[in-house]
C-alpha positions in Angstrom: 29.1 -45.8 192.1 32.8 -45.2 191.8 32.8 -47.0 188.3 29.9 -44.5 187.2 32.0 -41.6 188.3 35.1 -42.8 186.5 33.0 -43.5 183.4 34.0 -41.2 180.5 31.0 -40.9 178.3 32.8 -39.1 175.5 35.2 -42.0 175.3 32.4 -44.5 175.5 30.4 -42.9 172.8 33.5 -42.6 170.6 34.2 -46.3 171.1 30.6 -47.3 170.5 30.3 -45.2 167.2 33.7 -46.5 166.2 32.3 -50.1 166.1 30.0 -49.0 163.1 32.9 -47.8 161.0 34.4 -50.0 158.1 31.6 -52.7 158.6 31.7 -55.3 155.8 28.0 -56.0 155.0 29.1 -59.4 153.5 30.5 -60.6 156.7 28.1 -59.7 159.6 29.5 -62.4 161.7 32.7 -60.5 162.1 31.1 -57.4 163.2 31.7 -56.0 166.7 29.2 -56.4 169.3 27.4 -53.0 169.1 26.4 -53.3 165.5 25.2 -56.9 165.9 22.9 -55.8 168.8 21.7 -52.8 166.9 21.0 -54.8 163.7 19.1 -57.5 165.9 16.9 -54.9 167.4 16.2 -53.3 163.9 15.4 -56.7 162.4 13.2 -57.7 165.3 11.2 -54.4 164.9 10.9 -55.0 161.2 9.6 -58.5 161.6 7.1 -57.3 164.2 5.9 -54.5 161.8 5.6 -57.0 158.9 3.7 -59.4 160.9 1.2 -56.6 162.0 0.7 -55.5 158.5 0.4 -58.9 156.9 -1.3 -60.9 159.6 -2.8 -58.7 162.3 -4.2 -56.1 159.9 -6.2 -58.8 158.0 -7.5 -60.1 161.4 -8.3 -56.6 162.3 -10.3 -55.9 159.2 -12.3 -59.2 159.7 -13.0 -58.1 163.3 -14.3 -54.7 162.1 -16.4 -56.4 159.5 -18.0 -58.7 162.2 -18.6 -55.7 164.4 -20.4 -54.0 161.5 -22.6 -57.1 161.1 -23.4 -57.2 164.8 -26.5 -54.8 164.8 -28.1 -56.7 161.8 -27.6 -60.0 163.5 -29.0 -58.8 166.6 -32.0 -57.5 164.9 -32.5 -60.8 163.0 -32.1 -62.6 166.4 -35.0 -60.4 167.8 -37.1 -61.1 164.8 -36.6 -64.9 165.1 -37.0 -64.9 168.7 -40.4 -63.0 168.3 -41.4 -65.7 165.7 -40.4 -68.4 168.1 -42.5 -66.9 170.9 -45.4 -66.5 168.5 -45.0 -69.8 166.7 -48.4 -71.3 167.7 -50.2 -68.1 166.6 -48.4 -67.9 163.4 -49.3 -71.6 162.6 -52.8 -70.9 163.3 -52.8 -67.8 161.0 -51.2 -70.1 158.3 -53.8 -72.7 158.5 -56.6 -69.9 158.3 -54.7 -68.5 155.2 -54.7 -72.0 153.7 -58.4 -72.5 154.3 -59.2 -69.2 152.9 -57.2 -69.9 149.7 -58.9 -73.3 149.5 -62.3 -71.5 149.6 -61.3 -69.1 146.8 -60.1 -72.0 144.7 -63.4 -73.7 145.1 -65.0 -70.5 143.6 -62.9 -70.8 140.5 -64.5 -73.1 137.9 -62.6 -75.7 136.0 -62.4 -75.7 132.1 -65.4 -77.9 131.8 -67.6 -75.5 134.0 -66.8 -72.4 132.1 -69.7 -72.7 129.7 -72.1 -73.3 132.5 -70.7 -70.1 134.2 -71.3 -68.0 131.0 -74.8 -69.3 130.9 -75.4 -68.3 134.6 -74.3 -64.8 133.7 -76.6 -64.7 130.8 -79.6 -66.0 132.7 -78.9 -63.5 135.5 -79.5 -60.7 133.1 -82.5 -62.3 131.4 -84.0 -63.1 134.9 -84.1 -59.3 135.6 -85.7 -58.5 132.3 -82.6 -57.1 130.6 -82.0 -57.2 127.0 -78.6 -58.1 125.9 -77.2 -56.1 123.1 -73.7 -57.6 123.3 -72.5 -60.7 125.1 -69.1 -61.5 123.7 -66.4 -63.6 125.5 -62.9 -62.3 124.8 -59.5 -63.9 124.4 -58.5 -66.0 127.5 -55.6 -64.7 129.4 -53.2 -67.4 130.9 -51.6 -66.6 134.2 -49.3 -68.8 136.3 -52.0 -70.9 138.1 -55.3 -69.5 136.7 -56.9 -68.2 133.5 -58.8 -65.0 133.1 -61.9 -64.9 130.7 -63.1 -61.4 129.9 -66.6 -61.0 128.5 -67.8 -57.9 126.8 -71.4 -56.9 128.0 -74.0 -54.5 126.9 -77.4 -54.6 128.5 -80.5 -52.3 128.4 -83.1 -52.1 131.1 -84.6 -50.2 134.0 -82.1 -48.7 136.6 -83.1 -51.0 139.4 -83.0 -54.0 137.1 -79.4 -53.3 136.0 -78.5 -52.7 139.8 -80.1 -56.1 140.7 -78.2 -57.8 137.8 -74.8 -56.4 139.0 -75.7 -57.8 142.5 -76.7 -61.1 141.1 -73.5 -61.4 139.2 -71.4 -60.6 142.4 -73.3 -63.3 144.3 -72.7 -66.1 141.8 -71.1 -69.2 143.5 -68.1 -68.5 141.0 -65.9 -65.4 141.1 -67.1 -62.8 138.6 -66.0 -59.2 138.7 -67.4 -56.2 136.6 -64.9 -53.5 135.3 -65.1 -50.4 133.2 -68.8 -49.8 133.8 -70.5 -47.1 131.8 -74.3 -46.4 132.2 -76.1 -43.9 129.8 -79.6 -43.1 129.1 -80.3 -43.7 125.4 -82.4 -40.8 123.7 -85.6 -41.7 121.9 -86.5 -40.2 118.6 -88.3 -37.3 120.2 -85.2 -36.5 122.2 -86.7 -37.7 125.5 -85.4 -40.9 127.5 -87.9 -43.6 127.8 -86.6 -44.6 131.3 -84.3 -47.3 130.1 -80.6 -47.4 130.7 -77.7 -49.0 128.8 -74.8 -50.4 130.7 -71.5 -51.4 129.0 -69.1 -53.4 131.0 -66.4 -56.0 131.1 -67.1 -59.0 133.3 -64.2 -61.0 134.2 -64.3 -64.5 135.5 -61.5 -66.9 136.5 -60.8 -70.4 136.3 -58.1 -72.7 137.7 -55.6 -74.4 135.4 -55.4 -78.1 135.3 -52.1 -79.8 136.0 -51.2 -80.1 132.3 -51.9 -76.4 131.8 -49.8 -75.6 134.9 -46.8 -77.5 133.6 -47.3 -75.7 130.2 -47.1 -72.3 131.8 -44.1 -73.3 133.7 -42.4 -74.5 130.6 -43.3 -71.2 128.6 -42.0 -69.2 131.6 -38.7 -71.1 131.7 -38.3 -70.5 127.9 -38.8 -66.9 128.2 -36.4 -66.7 131.1 -33.8 -68.5 129.0 -34.3 -66.0 126.1 -33.8 -63.0 128.4 -30.4 -64.5 129.6 
């Protein structure tokens, strides 16, 4: 306590500040103790700050990025957990879908069966007493795994016969759909209708592609994709 009472702060501060005068920056080893300590503290603070900005700031950015991903990861986890819990049911549904697709594929005729299918459509109309004014297969449209065959139809007959014909077409063993139906009542010479109707429609039937045709479609698609690039 006596030493503290006898301490002259003015003299101590003058001595401390005097140690920073006339310092030679080229010879820091010859500096007094006070400048050495202050310089060491400054360099240590600068090193810590540099380490923070160069190292810890990158780690902090990575941490923030991972935190931002956390909600999406949790949602993905919940979805996968639900799938895992319902895996048996999902497998059952998958088998059902595969069986349904197989049934649909069986309703698609092959290339060799197309003529027979066109004949079936024609016979369905004749069987109902309809008169065909037009029965013209159009250009085949090739898809990835199937081909679409449009057929322009124009038939004349009684109302109920035309309705029965459309039902017969829908019940064929192969898939046939009717599009763009237009039904009108032709006028006779005396300006009156004779009870007959005329139906214009586009029938579309579909067939599966054989392996060679599938490969050809893939080759054409690859060429088109290459041209776009």
